[in-house]
C-alpha positions in Angstrom: 60.7 -183.1 59.0 59.6 -182.6 55.1 59.7 -185.6 53.4 63.3 -186.0 51.3 63.3 -185.7 48.0 63.5 -189.6 46.2 66.6 -189.9 44.2 67.0 -193.8 44.6 66.4 -193.5 40.2 67.2 -190.9 37.6 65.0 -191.0 34.6 66.5 -190.0 31.3 64.1 -188.6 28.5 65.4 -189.6 24.9 63.8 -187.5 22.0 63.4 -190.6 19.3 64.2 -189.5 16.1 61.7 -190.7 13.3 62.2 -190.8 9.9 60.6 -192.5 6.7 63.2 -194.2 5.6 66.7 -195.7 7.2 69.2 -196.7 4.8 72.0 -198.7 6.1 75.4 -198.3 4.7 77.3 -195.4 2.5 78.8 -197.3 -0.3 77.7 -198.2 -3.5 74.2 -199.2 -2.8 73.9 -197.3 -0.5 74.2 -193.9 -2.1 72.1 -195.7 -5.3 69.3 -196.3 -2.9 68.9 -192.4 -1.7 69.5 -191.1 -5.2 66.8 -193.5 -6.6 64.5 -192.8 -3.1 65.4 -189.0 -3.7 63.8 -189.5 -7.5 60.6 -191.5 -7.1 59.8 -190.4 -3.8 60.2 -186.6 -3.0 59.3 -185.4 0.4 60.0 -188.4 2.0 62.6 -187.8 5.0 65.1 -190.4 5.2 69.1 -191.1 6.5 71.9 -192.5 5.7 73.4 -194.6 9.0 77.4 -195.4 8.2 79.1 -197.6 11.0 82.5 -195.9 9.6 83.6 -192.2 9.5 83.9 -192.3 5.9 81.2 -193.5 3.0 82.2 -195.6 0.0 81.9 -199.1 1.6 83.9 -201.9 0.3 86.2 -199.5 -2.1 87.4 -197.5 0.8 87.6 -200.5 3.1 90.4 -202.2 1.5 94.0 -200.7 0.7 95.6 -204.1 -0.5 98.0 -203.3 -3.7 95.8 -203.7 -7.0 92.6 -203.1 -5.6 90.2 -203.2 -8.4 86.4 -204.4 -9.0 86.4 -207.9 -10.6 83.4 -206.5 -12.7 82.7 -204.4 -15.2 82.1 -200.7 -14.1 79.5 -200.5 -17.4 76.9 -202.8 -14.7 78.6 -202.0 -11.5 78.3 -198.6 -11.9 75.4 -196.4 -11.4 72.5 -196.5 -14.4 71.6 -192.5 -14.2 75.7 -191.5 -14.0 77.8 -192.7 -17.3 81.3 -194.4 -15.8 83.5 -191.5 -18.1 86.6 -194.0 -17.0 88.6 -196.1 -19.8 89.2 -198.8 -18.0 85.9 -200.9 -17.7 87.9 -202.9 -14.8 88.3 -200.3 -13.0 90.9 -200.0 -9.9 89.2 -199.2 -6.6 90.3 -195.7 -6.0 88.5 -194.7 -8.9 85.4 -196.4 -8.1 85.5 -194.7 -4.5 85.6 -191.5 -6.3 82.8 -192.2 -8.6 80.8 -193.2 -5.6 81.8 -190.2 -3.4 80.8 -187.6 -6.5 77.9 -189.2 -6.8 76.9 -188.4 -3.4 77.8 -184.6 -3.7 76.4 -183.9 -7.2 72.9 -185.0 -6.0 73.0 -183.7 -2.6 73.1 -186.8 -0.4 76.6 -186.2 1.8 74.3 -184.4 4.3 71.8 -187.1 4.8 74.5 -189.3 5.8 75.1 -190.0 9.7 78.7 -191.3 9.8 80.2 -193.4 13.1 76.8 -194.9 13.3 76.7 -198.3 13.7 73.6 -200.3 13.8 73.2 -203.0 16.6 69.7 -203.8 16.4 66.5 -203.7 14.7 63.1 -204.9 15.5 59.7 -204.5 13.5 55.9 -203.5 15.1 53.3 -204.7 13.1 51.3 -203.0 16.0 53.0 -199.2 15.7 54.3 -200.3 11.7 57.5 -199.0 12.0 60.7 -200.4 12.8 63.0 -199.2 16.3 66.7 -199.6 15.3 69.2 -199.2 18.0 72.4 -197.7 17.3 75.9 -197.0 18.4 77.2 -193.2 17.4 80.5 -191.4 17.4 83.4 -192.7 18.9 82.1 -193.2 22.5 79.6 -195.5 21.3 76.9 -193.8 22.9 73.7 -195.8 22.2 70.7 -194.0 20.3 67.4 -194.9 19.2 66.0 -194.1 15.9 63.1 -195.4 14.0 61.5 -195.6 10.8 58.6 -196.9 8.3 61.0 -198.6 6.4 64.7 -200.0 6.7 67.0 -200.5 3.5 70.0 -202.6 4.0 72.5 -201.7 2.0 75.3 -202.8 4.3 76.8 -205.2 2.2 78.3 -208.8 3.4 81.8 -208.3 4.8 82.6 -208.2 8.7 84.3 -204.8 8.7 85.9 -205.3 11.8 87.8 -208.3 11.3 87.9 -210.3 7.9 87.4 -214.1 7.8 90.3 -216.5 9.1 91.0 -220.4 9.4 92.5 -221.7 12.2 95.1 -223.2 11.2 97.7 -225.2 12.9 100.6 -223.2 13.8 100.1 -220.1 12.6 100.7 -217.9 15.8 104.1 -219.2 15.7 105.3 -218.2 12.1 107.3 -215.2 12.8 107.2 -213.6 9.5 105.0 -210.8 8.5 101.6 -212.5 8.3 98.9 -209.8 6.5 94.8 -209.7 6.2 94.1 -208.1 2.9 90.9 -206.0 5.1 93.8 -204.9 7.1 96.3 -203.4 4.9 99.1 -201.6 6.6 100.4 -198.3 5.0 103.5 -199.3 5.1 104.1 -202.6 4.7 107.2 -202.9 2.3 107.3 -206.4 0.4 109.9 -205.1 -1.9 112.3 -207.8 -2.6 110.8 -210.5 -0.6 109.2 -214.1 -0.9 105.7 -213.7 -0.6 102.6 -216.8 -0.4 99.1 -215.6 -0.9 97.1 -218.6 0.3 94.2 -218.5 -1.5 93.0 -218.0 -5.2 89.9 -216.2 -5.4 89.2 -212.6 -6.6 91.0 -211.2 -4.1 94.3 -213.2 -5.0 94.1 -213.1 -8.9 94.4 -209.7 -7.8 96.9 -209.1 -5.2 99.3 -211.6 -6.6 99.9 -210.3 -9.8 100.2 -206.4 -8.1 102.9 -207.6 -5.6 105.1 -209.5 -7.9 106.0 -206.2 -9.3 107.9 -205.7 -6.7 108.3 -209.0 -4.3 111.1 -211.2 -5.3 108.6 -214.0 -5.9 105.3 -214.7 -5.4 103.5 -217.9 -4.6 99.4 -218.3 -4.8 98.9 -221.4 -2.7 95.1 -222.4 -3.2 93.3 -225.9 -1.8 91.6 -225.9 -4.9 91.5 -224.2 -8.0 89.0 -221.1 -9.2 88.2 -220.7 -13.3 90.0 -217.9 -14.3 88.8 -215.8 -17.2 91.2 -213.2 -18.9 89.8 -209.9 -21.0 90.7 -206.6 -21.9 90.5 -203.6 -19.2 89.5 -201.4 -22.1 85.9 -202.7 -23.6 87.0 -202.1 -27.1 83.4 -202.1 -27.8 82.8 -199.2 -25.0 85.7 -197.3 -27.3 83.3 -197.5 -29.9 80.3 -196.4 -29.0 82.3 -193.4 -27.1 83.3 -192.4 -30.9 80.1 -192.8 -32.5 77.7 -191.2 -29.7 77.1 -189.0 -26.7 78.3 -190.2 -23.4 75.1 -191.1 -21.7 74.0 -192.8 -25.1 77.0 -195.0 -25.4 77.0 -196.0 -21.5 73.8 -197.1 -21.6 74.5 -199.2 -25.0 77.7 -200.0 -23.4 75.5 -201.2 -20.0 73.1 -203.2 -22.3 75.5 -205.0 -24.3 77.4 -206.4 -21.3 74.0 -207.3 -19.1 72.9 -209.4 -22.3 76.2 -211.2 -22.8 76.8 -211.9 -18.9 72.6 -213.4 -18.9 74.1 -215.2 -22.4 77.4 -216.6 -20.9 75.8 -217.6 -17.7 72.8 -219.5 -19.4 75.0 -221.0 -21.9 77.1 -222.4 -18.4 74.4 -223.9 -16.9 73.0 -225.7 -20.2 76.4 -226.6 -22.0 79.0 -226.7 -19.0 81.3 -228.7 -20.9 81.6 -226.6 -23.9 81.8 -223.7 -21.8 84.8 -225.5 -19.4 86.5 -226.3 -22.0 86.5 -222.8 -23.6 87.7 -221.2 -20.5 90.6 -224.0 -20.1 91.3 -223.7 -24.1 92.0 -219.7 -23.4 94.2 -220.5 -19.8 96.1 -223.0 -21.9 96.8 -220.2 -24.6 97.9 -218.1 -21.8 100.2 -220.5 -20.2 101.4 -222.5 -22.9 101.5 -226.5 -23.6 104.1 -227.1 -20.6 101.9 -225.5 -17.8 99.9 -227.9 -15.7 96.1 -226.4 -16.4 94.7 -229.3 -15.3 95.5 -229.5 -11.9 96.1 -225.6 -10.8 93.3 -224.3 -13.0 90.5 -226.8 -13.5 88.0 -226.8 -10.8 85.9 -229.8 -9.5 82.8 -228.0 -10.2 81.1 -226.2 -13.2 81.7 -222.9 -14.4 79.1 -220.5 -12.7 78.6 -223.2 -9.9 80.8 -220.8 -7.7 81.7 -217.4 -9.4 84.0 -217.0 -11.8 87.5 -214.6 -11.4 88.1 -212.1 -13.9 91.6 -211.2 -14.6 92.3 -207.4 -16.8 94.5 -207.9 -19.8 95.9 -211.1 -18.8 98.0 -209.6 -16.2 97.9 -212.8 -13.4 98.9 -215.2 -16.4 102.1 -213.0 -17.5 102.8 -212.7 -13.9 103.0 -216.5 -14.0 104.6 -216.6 -17.3 107.2 -214.2 -16.0 108.0 -217.0 -13.5 107.5 -214.0 -10.6 104.3 -216.0 -9.8 104.2 -219.7 -8.9 100.9 -221.1 -8.7 100.3 -224.6 -5.8 98.0 -226.8 -5.2 97.5 -228.2 -1.7 96.2 -228.0 1.3 98.1 -226.7 4.4 99.2 -228.9 7.5 100.8 -226.4 9.4 102.4 -223.2 9.6 106.3 -223.4 11.1 108.3 -220.6 12.0 109.4 -219.9 9.0 107.2 -220.7 6.3 104.5 -222.8 5.5 104.4 -226.7 5.8 102.3 -228.7 2.9 100.2 -232.4 3.4 
């Protein structure tokens, strides 16, 4: 009898695609990286691996009320593409449009591989290349790429789920629990009592935005954060635009803000008490002499030991003065069926 063909194993050969450069992430940084790569390294073959089905990164992921940048767009924006909007502290949808417009204008879109989630990357000194393992598409098909240079522009968020402390009794609460990273499109909080836990950049953004519709909003913080108000529209940017072309005005504003930022940071390190008094004096001026600034807006650390929070046009302070927002400084002991019990 003829020999029976061996069918005990199946060998599948997959062609591994190689690139000069792989960029991970199609957000603000990934599009910037692609532009500079095209400008300075013409002829290099590259691709952008984006785990989600859309570009924009942070500015597409977050959908909570009032989502905005807490850095001015003259420094956060691209050096090669002027920010033309009036507000320098910009809303999330406008930043998202800016990112996508940049990618389309510069022919970057065809290089983006959507639903390509990088799971691992390993370097071979012998071969002088990276091997990048990827899950592709809704079926999470496993594919492999190689590249000579791996450029990580994936940010620092865990996109699948945001951080959530393990509070006692959290699951027993009968009301609506919402994480800003998973904001429901149909959430209606009109006329309701809301507690926002935390006082970082997200909290100082979402609190005044929710206060416009909610009956009342409590910003519950374990400890205070430095909060600084500044105009949403940069007055110097407006002056520069009236006198110069948009590209020139953009560069002037960009460098003005960069140098001011460096100066302020150095002042925080050299004369922390002076800067602290300056910041807190501004808060007292916004909230009045009867508000307990020492308890609710005076951190235990010096300015810029942690990042400062920025509120455009003092919207958080205005909401507090209108009695639409209350600040509570305390520690959560436990959640209950109807609310939160503090220590």
